[in-house]
Backbone as numpy.savetxt, mean C-alpha at the origin, in Angstrom:
# Nx Ny Nz CAx CAy CAz Cx Cy Cz
67.01 -16.09 25.72 65.72 -16.70 25.90 64.69 -15.66 26.30
65.13 -14.78 27.19 64.24 -13.73 27.66 63.85 -12.81 26.51
64.79 -12.52 25.61 64.50 -11.67 24.46 63.46 -12.31 23.55
63.56 -13.63 23.40 62.60 -14.33 22.55 61.19 -14.22 23.14
61.09 -14.38 24.47 59.79 -14.26 25.13 59.25 -12.84 24.96
60.13 -11.86 25.15 59.70 -10.46 24.99 59.26 -10.22 23.56
60.03 -10.74 22.60 59.67 -10.57 21.19 58.34 -11.25 20.88
58.14 -12.46 21.44 56.89 -13.19 21.19 55.70 -12.44 21.80
55.88 -11.96 23.05 54.83 -11.20 23.71 54.57 -9.91 22.93
55.63 -9.27 22.51 55.49 -8.04 21.73 54.77 -8.28 20.42
55.11 -9.40 19.77 54.47 -9.75 18.50 52.99 -10.03 18.70
52.65 -10.76 19.77 51.24 -11.05 20.08 50.49 -9.75 20.37
51.10 -8.88 21.17 50.47 -7.59 21.47 50.28 -6.77 20.20
51.28 -6.76 19.35 51.18 -6.03 18.08 50.05 -6.57 17.22
49.93 -7.91 17.18 48.85 -8.52 16.40 47.49 -8.16 17.00
47.38 -8.22 18.32 46.10 -7.87 18.97 45.74 -6.41 18.72
46.73 -5.53 18.85 46.48 -4.11 18.61 46.07 -3.90 17.16
46.73 -4.56 16.23 46.40 -4.44 14.81 44.98 -4.93 14.55
44.63 -6.09 15.12 43.27 -6.62 14.93 42.23 -5.67 15.53
42.54 -5.13 16.70 41.62 -4.19 17.35 41.42 -2.96 16.48
42.52 -2.41 15.97 42.43 -1.21 15.15 41.70 -1.48 13.84
41.90 -2.66 13.29 41.19 -3.00 12.06 39.69 -3.06 12.32
39.32 -3.61 13.47 37.90 -3.67 13.83 37.34 -2.29 14.05
38.14 -1.40 14.63 37.67 -0.04 14.90 37.65 0.79 13.63
38.42 0.37 12.68 38.50 1.14 11.45 37.47 0.73 10.43
36.39 0.10 10.89 35.35 -0.33 9.98 34.85 0.85 9.16
34.67 0.62 7.91 34.17 1.68 7.05 32.66 1.77 7.23
32.23 2.95 7.58 30.79 3.18 7.74 30.28 3.71 6.43
29.33 2.97 5.86 28.78 3.39 4.58 27.42 4.03 4.79
27.09 4.89 3.89 25.77 5.50 3.92 24.73 4.42 3.60
23.54 4.49 4.21 22.52 3.51 3.87 22.18 3.64 2.38
21.94 2.49 1.78 21.62 2.49 0.36 20.28 3.16 0.13
20.21 3.87 -0.97 18.94 4.47 -1.36 17.99 3.32 -1.70
16.72 3.44 -1.31 15.79 2.36 -1.65 15.65 2.23 -3.16
15.51 1.00 -3.61 15.31 0.75 -5.03 13.85 1.07 -5.34
13.66 1.95 -6.27 12.31 2.37 -6.62 11.82 1.61 -7.86
10.52 1.37 -7.90 9.86 0.70 -9.01 8.76 1.64 -9.50
8.57 1.70 -10.80 7.48 2.49 -11.38 6.54 1.55 -12.11
5.26 1.71 -11.85 4.25 0.92 -12.56 3.09 1.83 -12.94
2.45 1.47 -14.02 1.29 2.23 -14.48 0.02 1.56 -13.98
-0.85 2.34 -13.36 -2.12 1.86 -12.84 -3.24 2.76 -13.37
-4.44 2.19 -13.50 -5.63 2.98 -13.79 -6.35 3.16 -12.47
-6.48 4.42 -12.06 -7.11 4.76 -10.78 -8.48 5.37 -11.04
-9.39 5.16 -10.11 -10.76 5.66 -10.27 -11.08 6.68 -9.19
-11.50 7.86 -9.66 -11.82 8.97 -8.78 -13.30 9.31 -8.89
-13.82 9.92 -7.84 -15.23 10.32 -7.82 -15.43 11.49 -8.77
-16.53 11.46 -9.50 -16.90 12.57 -10.37 -17.48 13.69 -9.50
-16.85 14.86 -9.56 -17.36 15.99 -8.77 -18.77 16.37 -9.19
-19.04 16.30 -10.48 -20.38 16.64 -10.97 -21.42 15.68 -10.41
-21.10 14.39 -10.37 -22.02 13.41 -9.79 -22.22 13.70 -8.31
-21.13 13.98 -7.60 -21.22 14.28 -6.17 -22.13 15.47 -5.90
-22.00 16.50 -6.73 -22.75 17.73 -6.52 -24.22 17.61 -6.90
-24.51 16.84 -7.96 -25.89 16.79 -8.46 -26.63 15.53 -8.07
-25.90 14.43 -7.88 -26.55 13.15 -7.61 -27.25 12.59 -8.82
-27.00 13.17 -9.99 -27.64 12.74 -11.24 -27.14 11.35 -11.63
-28.04 10.36 -11.54 -27.69 8.96 -11.84 -27.33 8.74 -13.30
-27.61 9.71 -14.18 -27.25 9.59 -15.59 -25.77 9.92 -15.82
-25.14 10.51 -14.84 -23.72 10.85 -14.94 -22.86 9.69 -14.44
-21.65 9.60 -14.96 -20.75 8.57 -14.41 -20.36 8.94 -12.98
-20.29 7.93 -12.12 -19.90 8.16 -10.73 -18.40 8.32 -10.60
-17.67 7.62 -11.47 -16.21 7.60 -11.37 -15.55 8.06 -12.66
-14.35 8.60 -12.51 -13.53 9.05 -13.64 -12.19 8.33 -13.53
-11.78 7.71 -14.63 -10.52 6.97 -14.65 -9.35 7.90 -14.96
-8.24 7.68 -14.27 -6.98 8.39 -14.54 -5.87 7.35 -14.59
-5.09 7.37 -15.66 -3.94 6.47 -15.76 -2.75 7.20 -15.16
-2.08 6.54 -14.22 -0.96 7.16 -13.52 0.21 6.20 -13.44
1.39 6.76 -13.50 2.60 6.00 -13.20 2.93 6.30 -11.75
2.99 5.25 -10.96 3.23 5.38 -9.53 4.60 4.79 -9.22
5.36 5.54 -8.46 6.68 5.09 -8.03 6.60 4.72 -6.56
7.14 3.54 -6.23 7.13 3.08 -4.85 8.40 2.26 -4.61
8.74 2.08 -3.33 9.92 1.31 -2.98 9.70 -0.16 -3.34
10.73 -0.79 -3.89 10.66 -2.16 -4.36 10.12 -3.12 -3.30
10.54 -2.95 -2.06 10.14 -3.87 -1.00 8.86 -3.45 -0.28
8.20 -2.39 -0.74 6.96 -1.96 -0.09 5.76 -2.62 -0.78
4.57 -2.34 -0.28 3.34 -2.93 -0.80 2.79 -2.05 -1.92
2.86 -2.50 -3.17 2.37 -1.67 -4.28 0.86 -1.43 -4.22
0.12 -2.35 -3.61 -1.32 -2.14 -3.46 -1.62 -0.93 -2.59
-0.84 -0.77 -1.51 -1.01 0.39 -0.64 -0.60 1.66 -1.39
0.50 1.60 -2.13 0.94 2.77 -2.91 -0.15 3.17 -3.91
-0.74 2.19 -4.58 -1.80 2.45 -5.56 -3.00 3.11 -4.89
-3.46 2.55 -3.78 -4.66 3.10 -3.11 -4.38 4.45 -2.47
-3.17 4.70 -2.01 -2.84 6.02 -1.46 -2.92 7.10 -2.53
-2.69 6.74 -3.78 -2.81 7.71 -4.88 -4.26 8.16 -5.08
-5.21 7.38 -4.58 -6.62 7.78 -4.70 -6.94 9.02 -3.86
-6.02 9.42 -3.01 -6.20 10.62 -2.20 -5.87 11.88 -2.99
-5.31 11.73 -4.21 -4.77 12.87 -4.95 -5.30 12.94 -6.39
-6.55 13.32 -6.57 -7.03 13.46 -7.95 -6.30 14.59 -8.67
-6.08 14.40 -9.97 -5.35 15.42 -10.74 -6.20 16.06 -11.84
-7.14 15.32 -12.40 -7.95 15.84 -13.51 -9.01 16.81 -13.00
-9.30 17.80 -13.81 -10.44 18.68 -13.51 -11.69 17.82 -13.47
-12.53 18.06 -12.52 -13.78 17.32 -12.41 -13.65 16.06 -11.57
-12.42 15.72 -11.18 -12.21 14.53 -10.34 -12.15 14.94 -8.88
-12.80 14.14 -8.06 -12.75 14.32 -6.62 -12.40 13.00 -5.98
-12.46 12.93 -4.68 -12.16 11.67 -4.01 -12.88 11.56 -2.68
-13.28 10.34 -2.37 -13.84 10.05 -1.06 -12.77 9.45 -0.15
-11.55 9.31 -0.69 -10.44 8.76 0.08 -9.65 9.94 0.64
-9.97 10.31 1.84 -9.37 11.50 2.47 -7.96 11.21 2.97
-7.19 12.27 3.21 -5.80 12.15 3.66 -5.67 11.34 4.94
-6.63 11.40 5.84 -6.54 10.69 7.12 -6.75 9.19 7.03
-7.15 8.68 5.86 -7.37 7.24 5.68 -6.03 6.52 5.66
-5.94 5.44 6.43 -4.70 4.67 6.50 -4.96 3.25 6.01
-4.26 2.88 4.94 -4.33 1.51 4.42 -3.28 0.68 5.15
-3.73 -0.27 5.94 -2.81 -1.11 6.71 -2.23 -2.22 5.85
-3.03 -2.78 4.96 -2.58 -3.87 4.11 -3.49 -3.99 2.90
-2.91 -4.42 1.80 -3.65 -4.76 0.59 -2.99 -6.03 0.08
-3.76 -7.13 0.05 -3.17 -8.42 -0.29 -4.23 -9.38 -0.81
-3.77 -10.46 -1.42 -4.69 -11.52 -1.81 -5.14 -12.25 -0.55
-6.39 -12.68 -0.55 -6.92 -13.44 0.59 -6.20 -14.77 0.69
-6.00 -15.25 1.88 -5.32 -16.52 2.09 -6.20 -17.70 1.69
-7.51 -17.55 1.81 -8.41 -18.67 1.59 -8.82 -18.89 0.13
-8.60 -17.90 -0.73 -8.93 -18.10 -2.15 -8.09 -17.19 -3.03
-8.19 -17.41 -4.33 -7.41 -16.63 -5.30 -8.21 -15.51 -5.94
-9.48 -15.37 -5.58 -10.32 -14.39 -6.27 -10.62 -13.14 -5.44
-10.13 -13.09 -4.21 -10.45 -11.98 -3.31 -9.19 -11.20 -2.94
-9.28 -9.88 -3.04 -8.24 -9.01 -2.51 -8.77 -8.43 -1.21
-7.95 -8.44 -0.18 -8.31 -7.91 1.12 -7.70 -6.52 1.27
-8.54 -5.55 1.65 -8.09 -4.20 1.94 -8.35 -3.96 3.42
-7.27 -3.86 4.18 -7.37 -3.65 5.63 -7.12 -2.17 5.92
-8.11 -1.53 6.53 -8.06 -0.10 6.84 -7.94 0.12 8.34
-7.31 1.22 8.71 -7.34 1.65 10.09 -8.70 2.28 10.35
-9.21 2.13 11.56 -10.50 2.74 11.89 -10.41 4.26 11.97
-9.18 4.78 12.09 -9.00 6.23 12.15 -9.44 6.87 10.83
-10.22 7.90 10.92 -10.61 8.66 9.73 -11.76 8.08 8.94
-12.30 6.95 9.33 -13.42 6.35 8.60 -14.73 6.97 9.07
-15.19 7.95 8.34 -16.48 8.56 8.65 -17.00 9.25 7.40
-18.31 9.40 7.33 -18.91 10.07 6.19 -20.34 9.63 5.99
-21.01 10.32 5.10 -22.39 10.00 4.77 -22.48 8.81 3.82
-23.70 8.46 3.46 -23.90 7.29 2.60 -23.29 7.48 1.20
-23.39 8.69 0.64 -22.80 8.94 -0.68 -21.28 8.82 -0.60
-20.69 9.38 0.44 -19.24 9.30 0.60 -18.80 7.84 0.77
-19.55 7.06 1.55 -19.20 5.65 1.74 -19.33 4.88 0.44
-20.37 5.15 -0.33 -20.56 4.48 -1.62 -19.40 4.79 -2.56
-19.03 6.06 -2.67 -17.92 6.44 -3.55 -16.59 5.90 -3.04
-16.40 5.89 -1.74 -15.20 5.35 -1.12 -15.01 3.88 -1.54
-16.04 3.09 -1.33 -15.98 1.66 -1.69 -15.80 1.50 -3.19
-16.60 2.24 -3.96 -16.55 2.12 -5.42 -15.17 2.49 -5.98
-14.57 3.56 -5.49 -13.24 3.96 -5.95 -12.23 2.83 -5.74
-12.24 2.26 -4.55 -11.27 1.22 -4.21 -11.54 -0.06 -5.00
-12.78 -0.50 -5.03 -13.13 -1.74 -5.74 -12.81 -1.62 -7.22
-13.22 -0.52 -7.86 -12.95 -0.35 -9.29 -11.46 -0.27 -9.58
-10.72 0.42 -8.72 -9.27 0.53 -8.91 -8.61 -0.84 -8.82
-8.97 -1.63 -7.82 -8.37 -2.96 -7.67 -8.78 -3.88 -8.81
-10.07 -3.93 -9.12 -10.53 -4.87 -10.15 -10.04 -4.48 -11.55
-9.81 -3.22 -11.78 -9.30 -2.80 -13.09 -7.78 -2.84 -13.16
-7.15 -3.22 -12.07 -5.71 -3.48 -12.03 -5.49 -4.91 -11.54
-6.43 -5.77 -11.85 -6.43 -7.14 -11.31 -5.22 -7.95 -11.72
-4.57 -7.60 -12.82 -3.39 -8.35 -13.26 -2.33 -8.37 -12.17
-2.23 -7.30 -11.40 -1.26 -7.25 -10.32 -1.57 -8.30 -9.25
-2.84 -8.55 -9.00 -3.27 -9.44 -7.92 -3.60 -10.85 -8.37
-3.69 -11.09 -9.67 -4.13 -12.38 -10.20 -3.04 -13.44 -10.07
-3.46 -14.63 -9.65 -2.53 -15.75 -9.56 -2.56 -16.52 -10.88
-1.78 -17.56 -10.96 -1.73 -18.39 -12.17 -3.09 -19.03 -12.44
-3.82 -19.37 -11.40 -5.03 -20.17 -11.55 -6.32 -19.38 -11.69
-6.41 -18.25 -10.98 -7.69 -17.53 -10.95 -7.48 -16.03 -11.06
-8.52 -15.36 -11.50 -8.50 -13.91 -11.62 -9.27 -13.29 -10.44
-8.78 -12.16 -9.98 -9.43 -11.47 -8.87 -10.81 -10.98 -9.32
-11.81 -11.23 -8.48 -13.19 -10.86 -8.81 -13.86 -10.00 -7.74
-13.26 -9.91 -6.54 -13.95 -9.22 -5.45 -12.96 -8.64 -4.45
-13.48 -7.71 -3.64 -12.66 -7.03 -2.63 -13.37 -7.14 -1.28
-12.63 -7.63 -0.29 -13.14 -7.71 1.09 -12.46 -6.64 1.92
-13.27 -5.83 2.59 -12.73 -4.80 3.48 -12.64 -5.33 4.90
-11.54 -4.98 5.55 -11.36 -5.22 6.98 -11.08 -3.87 7.63
-11.43 -3.75 8.90 -11.07 -2.56 9.67 -10.28 -3.05 10.87
-9.05 -2.57 10.97 -8.13 -3.00 12.02 -8.02 -4.52 12.07
-7.98 -5.14 10.89 -7.78 -6.58 10.79 -9.02 -7.44 10.96
-10.19 -6.82 11.15 -11.42 -7.57 11.41 -12.49 -7.24 10.38
-13.30 -8.25 10.02 -14.48 -7.99 9.19 -15.38 -7.08 10.01
-15.97 -6.09 9.35 -16.80 -5.12 10.05 -18.17 -5.04 9.38
-19.17 -4.63 10.15 -20.51 -4.52 9.59 -20.57 -3.45 8.51
-19.87 -2.34 8.72 -19.90 -1.23 7.78 -18.64 -0.39 7.95
-18.23 0.25 6.88 -17.04 1.11 6.96 -17.38 2.46 7.58
-18.54 3.01 7.21 -18.93 4.34 7.71 -20.34 4.35 8.28
-20.93 3.17 8.42 -22.23 3.08 9.07 -23.43 3.00 8.14
-23.23 2.88 6.81 -24.38 2.92 5.89 -24.50 1.70 4.99
-23.39 1.06 4.66 -23.40 -0.04 3.69 -22.83 -1.29 4.35
-23.50 -2.42 4.16 -23.05 -3.70 4.72 -21.71 -4.08 4.10
-20.69 -4.25 4.94 -19.35 -4.59 4.46 -18.90 -5.96 4.95
-19.85 -6.79 5.37 -19.49 -8.11 5.89 -19.08 -9.07 4.79
-19.55 -8.85 3.58 -19.23 -9.71 2.43 -18.38 -8.93 1.43
-17.63 -9.64 0.59 -16.80 -8.96 -0.42 -17.66 -8.21 -1.43
-17.07 -7.15 -2.00 -17.70 -6.35 -3.03 -17.18 -6.76 -4.40
-18.10 -6.73 -5.39 -17.73 -7.00 -6.78 -17.93 -5.72 -7.59
-17.55 -5.76 -8.83 -17.67 -4.59 -9.70 -19.14 -4.16 -9.77
-19.37 -2.87 -9.63 -20.73 -2.33 -9.71 -21.62 -2.77 -8.56
-21.02 -3.01 -7.40 -21.75 -3.54 -6.24 -23.08 -2.87 -6.11
């Protein structure tokens, strides 16, 4: 009888040790590489010649078609607008400086025709020409890629800027930003 108890206790201990070791022997896997997505966007950059001369007969913006790669679960609107910091064509410049932080780019909750661009207040400074080109680059880029933001019912027609989540009087102190911007504002 005593042997049976010892065997039973031994068997229980063996099972517990085995379960413990199995738990400790968990296989640690490397984190999965993020799934990347590539999409083609038309981006709008400031014309350096326009910036230098102010000649109203020149185009203010230059279009560049780019394939942008971003993580599947990230915000493609932010990825698209961050590319505005990196002009590639000769003659292209940008008013979107490296210090600009896009907090969010999304459709407005209250309607289907507005895209909201929420910026951090950090790095928002410049003259009136820089502010005009800054707004124009972003608005033209969003409206010319509106298929990404368009719902089943309505097409995107305007862009509302927020700074740190709030409607602001102006982005850089020169242009009223309390209302949404449309193409060719």
